[in-house]
C-alpha positions in Angstrom: -201.6 110.4 -125.8 -201.1 114.1 -126.7 -199.3 116.2 -124.0 -201.6 118.8 -122.5 -199.2 121.7 -122.2 -201.8 124.3 -121.3 -202.6 122.5 -118.0 -199.3 120.8 -117.2 -196.9 123.8 -117.5 -198.8 125.9 -114.9 -198.6 123.0 -112.5 -194.9 122.6 -113.0 -194.5 126.3 -112.4 -196.3 126.0 -109.1 -194.0 123.1 -108.0 -190.9 125.0 -109.0 -192.1 128.1 -107.2 -192.8 126.1 -104.0 -189.4 124.5 -104.1 -187.7 127.9 -104.6 -189.6 129.4 -101.7 -188.7 126.5 -99.4 -185.1 126.8 -100.5 -185.0 130.5 -99.8 -186.6 129.9 -96.3 -183.9 127.3 -95.5 -181.1 129.5 -96.6 -182.5 132.5 -94.7 -182.9 130.4 -91.6 -179.4 129.1 -91.9 -178.0 132.6 -92.4 -180.1 133.9 -89.5 -178.8 131.1 -87.2 -175.2 131.8 -88.2 -175.3 135.5 -88.0 -177.7 136.4 -85.2 -177.7 133.3 -83.0 -174.1 132.2 -83.3 -173.5 132.8 -79.6 -176.5 130.5 -78.7 -175.2 127.7 -80.8 -171.6 128.2 -79.5 -173.0 127.8 -76.0 -174.8 124.6 -77.1 -171.6 123.3 -78.6 -169.7 124.1 -75.4 -172.3 122.4 -73.3 -172.2 119.2 -75.4 -168.4 119.2 -75.3 -168.5 119.5 -71.5 -170.7 116.5 -71.4 -168.2 114.5 -73.5 -165.1 113.2 -71.8 -162.3 111.0 -73.1 -161.3 107.9 -71.2 -157.4 107.8 -71.4 -155.9 104.5 -72.4 -153.2 103.1 -70.1 -149.8 103.4 -71.8 -148.0 100.1 -72.2 -144.9 99.2 -70.3 -141.3 98.9 -71.5 -139.4 95.8 -70.2 -135.8 94.7 -70.2 -134.6 91.5 -71.9 -135.0 89.6 -68.6 -138.5 90.9 -67.9 -137.7 93.7 -65.5 -139.9 96.8 -65.9 -137.8 99.8 -67.2 -140.8 102.1 -67.7 -144.3 101.6 -66.6 -147.7 103.3 -66.2 -149.1 103.3 -62.7 -152.2 105.0 -61.2 -151.6 107.7 -58.7 -154.6 108.3 -56.5 -156.2 111.2 -54.7 -158.5 110.2 -51.8 -161.8 112.0 -51.0 -164.8 111.7 -48.8 -168.2 113.0 -49.8 -170.0 113.7 -46.4 -173.3 114.5 -48.2 -173.5 111.3 -50.2 -177.0 110.0 -51.0 -177.8 106.3 -51.2 -179.3 106.1 -54.7 -181.4 103.1 -53.8 -183.1 104.9 -50.9 -183.0 108.7 -51.5 -186.0 109.3 -49.3 -184.1 107.9 -46.3 -181.4 110.5 -46.6 -181.9 112.1 -43.2 -181.9 108.7 -41.4 -178.9 107.5 -43.4 -177.1 110.8 -42.6 -177.5 110.3 -38.8 -176.3 106.7 -39.0 -173.3 107.7 -41.1 -172.4 110.6 -38.8 -172.4 108.4 -35.7 -170.3 105.8 -37.5 -167.8 108.4 -38.7 -167.4 109.9 -35.2 -167.0 106.4 -33.6 -164.4 105.4 -36.2 -162.5 108.7 -36.5 -159.7 107.9 -34.0 -158.9 104.4 -35.5 -159.2 105.8 -39.0 -156.6 108.5 -38.4 -154.3 106.1 -36.7 -154.6 103.7 -39.7 -153.9 106.5 -42.2 -150.8 107.6 -40.2 -149.5 104.0 -40.3 -149.9 103.9 -44.1 -148.6 107.4 -44.6 -146.1 107.9 -41.7 -144.9 111.3 -43.2 -148.3 112.8 -42.1 -149.3 113.0 -38.4 -152.5 111.7 -36.9 -153.5 115.2 -36.0 -153.1 116.4 -39.6 -155.5 113.7 -40.8 -158.0 114.5 -38.0 -158.0 118.2 -38.9 -158.7 117.5 -42.6 -161.5 115.0 -41.9 -163.2 117.1 -39.2 -163.0 120.2 -41.4 -164.9 118.3 -44.2 -167.3 116.8 -41.7 -168.4 120.0 -39.9 -171.6 121.5 -41.3 -171.6 124.8 -43.2 -172.0 127.8 -40.7 -174.6 129.4 -43.0 -176.5 126.2 -43.7 -176.2 123.4 -41.0 -177.7 120.9 -43.4 -174.7 121.2 -45.8 -171.5 119.2 -45.4 -168.3 118.9 -47.4 -169.1 117.3 -50.8 -165.4 116.8 -51.6 -163.1 116.4 -48.6 -159.7 115.7 -50.1 -157.5 114.2 -47.5 -154.5 112.6 -49.3 -152.7 113.0 -52.7 -150.1 111.0 -54.6 -151.2 107.7 -53.2 -150.0 104.4 -54.9 -152.3 101.6 -55.8 -151.0 99.5 -53.0 -151.6 102.2 -50.3 -155.0 102.9 -51.9 -156.1 99.3 -51.4 -154.8 99.4 -47.8 -156.9 102.5 -47.2 -160.0 100.6 -48.4 -159.6 98.2 -45.5 -159.6 100.9 -42.8 -162.5 101.6 -40.4 -165.3 103.6 -42.0 -163.6 103.7 -45.4 -164.3 100.0 -45.9 -168.1 100.7 -45.9 -169.9 100.8 -49.3 -169.5 104.2 -51.0 -173.2 104.9 -50.6 -172.7 104.7 -46.8 -169.2 106.2 -46.4 -168.9 108.6 -49.3 -165.2 107.5 -49.7 -164.0 107.6 -53.3 -160.9 108.2 -55.3 -159.7 110.0 -58.4 -156.5 109.0 -60.2 -154.2 109.9 -63.0 -151.7 107.6 -64.8 -148.0 108.5 -64.3 -144.9 107.1 -66.0 -142.7 105.3 -63.5 -139.0 104.4 -63.9 -138.0 101.9 -61.2 -134.3 102.3 -62.3 -134.6 106.1 -62.4 -132.5 107.6 -65.3 -131.0 104.3 -66.5 -131.0 104.2 -70.3 -132.8 107.6 -70.2 -132.5 108.6 -73.9 -132.7 105.1 -75.2 -136.0 104.5 -73.6 -137.2 108.1 -74.2 -139.4 110.6 -72.4 -142.9 112.0 -72.5 -143.9 115.6 -72.1 -146.4 117.0 -69.6 -149.3 116.1 -71.9 -148.2 112.5 -72.2 -146.8 112.9 -75.8 -143.7 110.9 -76.7 -140.6 113.0 -77.3 -137.8 110.6 -78.3 -136.3 107.2 -77.9 -138.3 104.0 -77.9 -141.3 105.9 -76.4 -141.6 107.7 -79.7 -140.4 104.9 -82.0 -143.1 102.6 -80.7 -145.6 105.2 -79.7 -148.5 103.8 -81.7 -148.1 100.4 -79.9 -147.6 101.8 -76.4 -150.2 104.5 -76.3 -153.3 102.4 -77.0 -156.7 104.0 -78.0 -158.7 106.4 -75.8 -162.3 105.7 -75.0 -165.3 108.0 -74.8 -167.9 108.7 -72.2 -170.7 111.3 -71.8 -172.5 112.9 -68.8 -176.0 111.6 -68.1 -178.4 112.3 -65.3 -179.6 109.3 -63.2 -182.1 110.0 -60.5 -180.7 113.0 -58.5 -177.1 112.7 -59.7 -175.0 113.2 -62.8 -172.7 110.4 -63.8 -170.7 109.4 -66.8 -171.8 106.7 -69.2 -169.2 104.9 -71.3 -169.8 105.1 -75.0 -166.5 103.4 -76.1 -164.2 101.5 -73.8 -160.5 102.4 -74.0 -158.0 100.0 -75.5 -154.9 100.0 -73.3 -151.5 100.1 -75.0 -149.4 97.0 -75.5 -146.0 96.4 -73.9 -142.6 96.1 -75.6 -139.7 93.9 -74.6 -136.3 95.5 -75.2 -133.0 93.9 -75.7 -131.4 95.9 -72.9 -129.9 94.0 -70.0 -130.3 95.9 -66.7 -127.0 94.8 -65.2 -124.9 95.5 -68.3 -126.6 98.9 -68.8 -125.9 99.8 -65.2 -122.2 98.7 -65.5 -121.8 100.6 -68.7 -123.2 103.8 -67.4 -121.1 103.6 -64.2 -117.9 102.9 -66.1 -118.5 105.9 -68.3 -119.3 108.2 -65.4 -116.3 107.1 -63.4 -113.9 107.8 -66.2 -115.5 111.3 -66.8 -115.2 112.1 -63.1 -111.5 111.1 -63.2 -110.9 113.2 -66.4 -112.4 116.7 -66.0 -111.5 117.6 -69.6 -113.9 115.0 -71.0 -117.1 116.6 -72.4 -119.1 113.5 -73.5 -118.9 109.8 -73.0 -120.6 107.2 -75.2 -120.9 103.4 -75.1 -122.7 100.7 -77.1 -122.6 97.1 -76.1 -124.0 94.6 -78.7 -124.5 90.9 -78.8 -122.6 89.6 -81.8 -124.9 86.8 -83.1 -128.1 88.8 -83.0 -127.2 92.5 -83.1 -129.1 93.0 -79.8 -128.1 96.2 -78.1 -127.6 95.2 -74.4 -126.5 98.6 -73.2 -126.3 102.1 -74.7 -125.5 105.4 -73.1 -124.4 109.0 -73.9 -123.3 111.0 -70.8 -122.8 114.8 -71.1 -120.9 117.0 -68.7 -123.1 120.0 -68.0 -121.9 123.6 -67.4 -122.0 123.0 -63.6 -119.9 119.9 -63.9 -122.7 117.4 -63.3 -123.1 114.4 -65.6 -126.4 113.7 -67.3 -127.7 111.9 -70.4 -129.1 114.8 -72.4 -129.0 113.5 -76.0 -128.6 110.1 -77.6 -125.3 111.2 -79.1 -124.3 107.7 -79.9 -126.9 107.5 -82.7 -127.8 111.2 -83.2 -124.3 112.6 -83.8 -121.9 111.7 -86.6 -118.1 112.2 -86.2 -115.0 111.6 -88.1 -114.1 108.3 -86.6 -110.3 108.4 -86.8 -108.2 105.2 -86.5 -111.1 102.8 -85.8 -111.8 103.4 -89.5 -108.4 102.0 -90.6 -109.8 98.4 -90.1 -112.4 99.0 -92.8 -109.7 100.6 -95.1 -107.3 97.6 -94.8 -110.2 95.1 -95.2 -111.0 96.7 -98.6 -107.4 96.4 -99.8 -107.0 92.8 -98.6 -110.3 91.8 -100.2 -109.5 93.4 -103.5 -106.0 91.7 -103.5 -104.3 95.1 -103.8 -102.8 94.9 -100.3 -101.1 91.8 -98.9 -100.3 90.9 -95.3 -96.6 91.2 -96.1 -96.9 94.7 -97.5 -95.4 97.5 -95.5 -94.1 101.1 -95.4 -91.0 102.8 -94.1 -92.7 105.4 -91.8 -89.4 107.3 -91.2 -89.6 110.1 -88.6 -93.4 110.1 -88.5 -93.9 113.0 -91.0 -94.6 112.6 -94.7 -95.7 115.1 -97.3 -98.6 113.6 -99.3 -100.0 115.6 -102.2 -98.5 118.8 -100.7 -100.1 118.2 -97.3 -98.4 117.0 -94.0 -99.4 113.5 -92.8 -98.1 112.7 -89.3 -98.0 109.7 -87.0 -99.0 110.1 -83.4 -95.4 109.9 -82.3 -94.0 112.4 -84.8 -93.1 114.9 -82.0 -90.8 112.2 -80.5 -89.1 111.3 -83.9 -91.4 108.6 -85.2 -90.6 104.9 -85.5 -87.7 105.2 -88.0 -88.3 101.7 -89.4 -90.2 99.6 -91.9 -93.5 98.5 -90.6 -95.5 95.6 -92.1 -99.3 95.7 -92.3 -99.8 94.1 -88.8 -97.3 96.5 -87.2 -98.9 99.4 -89.0 -102.2 98.5 -87.4 -100.8 97.7 -84.0 -99.1 101.1 -83.8 -101.9 102.8 -85.7 -99.6 104.5 -88.1 -101.4 107.1 -90.2 -98.5 107.2 -92.7 -98.5 103.4 -93.1 -102.3 103.1 -93.8 -102.6 106.2 -96.0 -99.6 105.2 -98.2 -100.9 101.6 -98.7 -104.3 102.8 -99.7 -103.0 105.6 -101.9 -100.8 103.2 -103.7 -103.6 100.8 -104.3 -106.5 103.2 -105.2 -104.9 106.5 -106.0 -105.8 106.2 -109.7 -109.3 104.9 -109.0 -110.5 106.2 -105.6 -114.1 105.3 -106.4 -113.1 101.6 -106.2 -112.0 102.2 -102.6 -115.4 103.8 -101.7 -117.2 100.9 -103.5 -115.3 98.5 -101.3 -116.4 100.3 -98.1 -120.0 100.0 -99.1 -119.5 96.4 -100.1 -118.3 95.6 -96.6 -121.1 97.5 -95.0 -119.2 100.5 -93.7 -121.4 103.5 -93.9 -124.6 101.9 -95.0 -127.9 103.0 -93.4 -128.8 100.8 -90.4 -132.5 101.5 -90.4 -132.7 102.3 -86.7 -136.1 102.9 -85.2 -135.2 106.3 -83.6 -136.3 109.6 -85.2 -133.2 111.2 -84.0 -130.9 108.7 -85.6 -128.2 110.2 -87.9 -127.3 108.6 -91.2 -123.6 107.8 -91.9 -121.9 109.7 -94.7 -119.0 108.2 -96.7 -118.0 110.8 -99.4 -117.8 109.5 -103.0 -115.1 111.0 -105.2 -116.1 113.4 -108.0 -116.9 111.4 -111.3 -114.6 113.8 -113.2 -111.0 112.8 -112.5 -109.9 116.4 -113.2 -112.0 117.7 -110.3 -110.9 115.3 -107.7 -108.7 116.3 -104.8 -105.9 113.9 -104.4 -105.7 114.6 -100.7 -109.2 113.0 -100.0 -108.2 109.4 -100.5 -105.3 109.1 -98.0 -107.0 111.2 -95.4 -110.3 109.4 -95.7 -108.4 106.0 -95.3 -107.4 107.0 -91.8 -110.9 108.1 -90.7 -111.3 111.7 -91.9 -113.8 113.2 -94.4 -116.2 110.4 -93.3 -118.9 111.0 -90.8 -120.2 108.1 -88.7 -122.3 107.8 -85.6 -120.6 105.4 -83.2 -123.3 102.8 -83.6 -122.3 102.5 -87.3 -118.7 101.7 -86.3 -119.6 99.1 -83.7 -122.0 97.5 -86.2 -119.1 97.0 -88.6 -116.9 95.5 -85.8 -119.8 93.3 -84.7 -119.9 91.9 -88.2 -116.2 91.0 -87.9 -117.0 89.3 -84.6 -120.0 87.5 -86.1 -118.0 85.6 -88.8 -118.7 88.3 -91.4 -122.4 88.6 -91.0 -123.6 92.1 -90.4 -126.7 92.4 -88.2 -129.1 95.3 -87.9 -128.9 96.7 -84.3 -132.0 95.4 -82.5 -133.6 97.3 -79.6 -137.0 95.6 -79.3 -137.5 91.9 -79.5 -141.3 91.6 -79.0 -144.6 93.3 -78.4 -146.7 91.7 -75.6 -150.2 92.0 -74.3 -151.1 90.7 -70.8 -147.9 88.7 -70.9 -148.6 87.0 -74.3 -146.4 87.7 -77.3 -148.4 89.6 -80.0 -145.6 90.4 -82.4 -141.9 89.3 -82.6 -139.0 91.2 -84.1 -136.4 88.6 -85.1 -132.8 89.5 -85.7 -132.3 91.0 -89.2 -129.2 90.5 -91.4 -128.0 93.6 -93.2 -125.2 91.9 -95.1 -124.7 88.1 -95.2 -121.0 88.4 -95.7 -118.9 91.5 -95.6 -115.8 89.9 -97.0 -114.2 86.5 -97.8 -113.3 84.1 -95.0 -109.6 84.6 -95.6 -109.8 88.4 -95.4 -111.9 88.0 -92.2 -109.3 85.7 -90.7 -106.5 88.1 -91.5 -108.4 91.1 -90.1 -109.3 89.3 -86.9 -105.7 88.3 -86.4 -104.6 91.9 -86.7 -107.2 93.1 -84.3 -106.1 90.4 -81.8 -102.5 91.6 -81.9 -103.5 95.2 -81.5 -104.6 94.3 -77.9 -102.6 91.3 -77.0 -99.1 91.7 -78.4 -96.3 93.9 -77.2 -96.4 97.4 -78.8 -100.1 97.3 -79.6 -101.8 100.5 -78.6 -104.9 98.6 -77.4 -103.3 96.9 -74.5 -105.3 98.9 -71.9 -108.5 97.0 -73.1 -107.0 93.6 -72.4 -109.5 91.5 -70.3 -108.7 89.6 -67.1 -108.6 85.9 -68.0 -109.9 86.3 -71.6 -108.8 87.8 -74.9 -110.0 91.0 -76.5 -109.6 92.1 -80.1 -110.1 95.6 -81.3 -108.8 98.9 -82.5 -108.0 102.3 -80.9 -109.0 105.6 -82.4 -107.9 109.2 -81.8 -109.4 111.8 -84.1 -109.2 115.6 -84.1 -112.7 117.2 -84.2 -113.1 120.0 -86.8 -114.7 123.2 -85.7 -116.6 124.7 -88.6 -114.7 127.3 -90.7 -111.7 127.1 -88.2 -111.2 123.4 -89.2 -108.5 121.9 -87.0 -106.7 125.3 -86.3 -108.0 126.2 -82.8 -107.0 125.6 -79.2 -107.6 123.8 -77.0 -108.1 121.1 -79.6 -111.0 118.7 -79.2 -110.7 115.0 -79.8 -112.8 111.9 -80.3 -111.1 109.1 -78.4 -112.4 105.6 -79.0 -111.9 101.9 -78.7 -114.0 99.4 -80.6 -113.6 95.7 -80.4 -115.1 92.3 -79.4 -114.6 89.4 -76.9 -113.6 86.8 -76.3 -111.4 86.8 -79.4 -111.6 83.0 -80.0 -115.4 82.8 -80.0 -116.8 86.4 -79.9 -120.0 86.9 -78.0 -120.1 90.7 -77.6 -118.8 93.8 -79.4 -118.5 97.2 -77.9 -117.5 100.7 -78.7 -116.4 103.3 -76.1 -116.0 107.0 -77.1 -115.1 110.2 -75.3 -115.0 113.7 -76.5 -112.2 115.6 -74.8 -110.7 119.0 -75.0 -107.0 119.4 -74.6 -104.4 116.6 -74.1 -103.0 114.2 -73.6 -105.3 112.5 -76.1 -105.2 108.7 -76.6 -108.1 106.5 -77.5 -106.3 103.5 -76.1 -105.5 105.1 -72.8 -108.9 106.8 -72.2 -111.5 104.5 -73.8 -109.6 101.2 -73.5 -109.8 101.0 -69.7 -113.6 101.6 -69.8 -113.9 98.9 -72.5 -112.0 96.5 -70.2 -114.1 97.3 -67.1 -117.4 96.6 -68.9 -116.0 93.5 -70.6 -114.7 92.1 -67.3 -118.1 92.7 -65.7 -119.9 90.9 -68.6 -117.5 88.0 -68.5 -117.6 87.6 -64.7 -121.4 87.7 -64.2 -122.6 84.5 -65.8 -122.8 85.3 -69.4 -121.3 82.1 -70.6 -122.7 78.6 -70.2 -119.3 77.1 -70.8 -116.5 78.8 -68.8 -113.9 77.4 -71.3 -115.3 79.8 -73.9 -114.2 82.7 -71.7 -110.9 81.3 -70.4 -107.4 82.3 -71.3 -105.2 79.2 -71.1 -102.4 81.4 -69.9 -104.3 82.8 -66.9 -106.2 81.5 -64.0 -109.4 83.5 -63.4 -111.6 83.3 -60.4 -115.3 84.1 -61.2 -117.0 86.9 -59.5 -119.5 85.4 -57.0 -122.7 87.3 -56.4 -124.6 87.2 -53.1 -126.6 84.0 -52.9 -127.0 80.6 -51.3 -123.6 79.3 -50.3 -124.2 75.6 -50.7 -125.2 75.9 -54.3 -122.3 78.3 -55.0 -119.8 75.8 -53.5 -121.2 73.0 -55.6 -120.9 75.0 -58.8 -117.3 76.1 -58.0 -116.2 72.5 -57.2 -117.6 71.4 -60.5 -115.6 74.1 -62.3 -112.5 73.1 -60.3 -112.3 76.6 -58.8 -110.9 76.8 -55.2 -113.2 78.5 -52.7 -110.0 80.0 -51.1 -109.7 82.3 -54.1 -113.2 83.6 -53.9 -115.0 85.7 -51.3 -118.4 84.2 -50.5 -120.8 86.4 -48.8 -123.5 84.4 -47.1 -127.2 85.4 -46.8 -129.9 83.3 -45.2 -131.7 81.0 -47.5 -135.2 82.5 -48.0 -138.1 80.7 -49.7 -139.6 82.4 -52.8 -142.6 83.3 -50.8 -140.5 85.3 -48.2 -139.2 88.8 -48.3 -135.4 88.8 -49.0 -132.9 90.8 -47.0 -131.6 93.6 -49.1 -129.9 95.7 -46.4 -126.4 96.7 -47.6 -127.2 96.3 -51.3 -127.2 99.1 -53.9 -130.6 100.5 -54.7 -130.9 99.0 -58.2 -129.9 95.5 -57.1 -132.4 95.7 -54.1 -135.2 97.0 -56.3 -134.6 94.2 -58.9 -134.6 91.5 -56.2 -137.7 92.7 -54.5 -139.7 93.2 -57.7 -138.9 89.6 -58.7 -140.8 88.6 -55.6 -143.8 90.6 -56.7 -143.3 93.5 -54.4 -143.4 97.2 -55.4 -140.6 99.4 -54.0 -140.4 103.0 -52.8 -136.9 104.4 -52.3 -135.7 107.4 -50.4 -132.2 108.7 -49.9 -128.9 107.8 -51.7 -126.3 105.1 -51.4 -126.9 101.6 -50.1 -130.0 100.2 -48.3 -129.9 101.0 -44.6 -133.4 99.7 -43.7 -136.4 98.0 -45.3 -140.0 98.5 -44.0 -140.9 94.9 -44.4 -138.5 92.7 -42.5 -136.6 89.9 -44.2 -138.4 86.6 -44.0 -141.9 88.0 -43.8 -144.5 86.4 -46.1 -144.7 88.0 -49.5 -148.0 89.6 -50.5 -147.8 90.3 -54.2 -148.3 93.9 -55.0 -147.4 95.0 -51.4 -145.1 98.1 -51.2 -141.8 97.9 -49.3 -140.0 101.1 -48.5 -136.2 101.3 -48.6 -134.2 103.9 -46.8 -130.7 104.5 -48.3 -127.7 106.1 -46.8 -124.2 106.8 -48.2 
């Protein structure tokens, strides 16, 4: 059919014109709304936003390895009464309901105030009465009006809130009493500042700042819900659009008792040595790499001690003599150093590549003798190690560095913390003509290499673990409502850091450093068991000044493992100190010993023979408990009761409140929480009194108050 252009084209033009006009109108209206009515639409947006309200998810808890809560989210309540509440089922009977409610309130006021005072003894009966009567009294200008929001108590725990719900008048339905509560979620630390920077902190807005709180933030924080404001009958109320999904919990590898012992040992040494600036410790389980305790304690300007940064992972230092173990291991593995090799260390001073290398006793004349490899390590001779390494690798220093990486020293650990510092082992310049001959001997004794202490202890842990290097593990599982959702099994970084023969030789050397006469690590020797390890004393460079400043600052350390015959734990202890005397063995060694003794004496081992020293008779530390059971166990172990101090407490069934008077706060809190009680602590020192008497029936979730005194 022939196209009729005379009739069709005008029709198309009409359609195009109509569409154009409509488009112009739409654009004009949009421009008009944006330019002339922007304030109106801004008010609409603000009103809609006010009607929308997020429902915060409850942040997940952080637990210790044995299930104790380290950090938890708890609701903190504010209590109110609305004296003008209207029964939504019978709004027309408001006046009659008001009269009945008023008479009930007046009749119950005395008993209500007495009950509130019993729950909150810090506030008097008269104070509660004044608050409630003020809210109940009618408005002077309008006698029909009463208080819509009489707030009579803040900062109320869940347990106390539930107790309030059982009081006269408050136990009535909300439509008859007007009693209601508002709450916010707060982060609770039952053990206060224990493992402060390992666990991490939140800011005022609930945002994770550091530590495990930040590393596992996506798991802990959950997903917020949404709700909007709707009008129902004569009242406005929120309707849930999307329910919140609460955060999941994480189970850490931290042991509360070991963490407590480690922190106390560091603090005691710093209190005894005022020139220490920083104390650090990491305690690790050899087989798994589980970090059982970690702390970094800083001395503030006012002299107080506080964990401010996680220095043990966030700061890298020149490690000093603890690095010598890695250097000797490289030479032994490559066959370039033998156990029979040695060096005549002379008077403790040697010029190497036009620089002065000294031993720690150079000022007293040195050793003036030939030292074999074992003696070099026992006495931590800088000259001995540096000469052996320079002889073996002077022509090819890159092979020495390759050996360090081969054995796992200085490799990234893949820690979950944002603040973790990567280790740095300097590689020599590929061009032999540009190399500095000084670098090799000085790096062999722990200089020109930057390591966070956790890298050093991970290396020593591999020696303890038969050559297998484990990634330090801080979290073992993610749980939801007590059920495991995700597990984090131990991870192997290097299956074998060296050959079995080299490992045996190195372990024998580290054993002799602590246990033989002349070894500088003797201060770390355990009571009734053997320790193996190495001391370290390193000067700390100060920018452009290098090591030429006074007073000199030192990194003093001891790193090792125990028991030597079948290692279970490895540990590093470090102190930063200004001024002398400076000795890693004398400063860090005793702290290592204190923590090791505690671990060995508090039931770590199933078989006491694993921990025993055949040359010593050790009596186990006996904790408070049921005497009959303790006596039976000790008789089976052939340990005389005469050598132990048994402190008897009454045998209390699991459904009874234990007696914690005389205990330290942390022990008391742990014991009571295991019974299902919540604990509020006031004061300092040991428990002087407990609000629920020993032997009372346990009501799970009930709060017990502990009063402490020094």
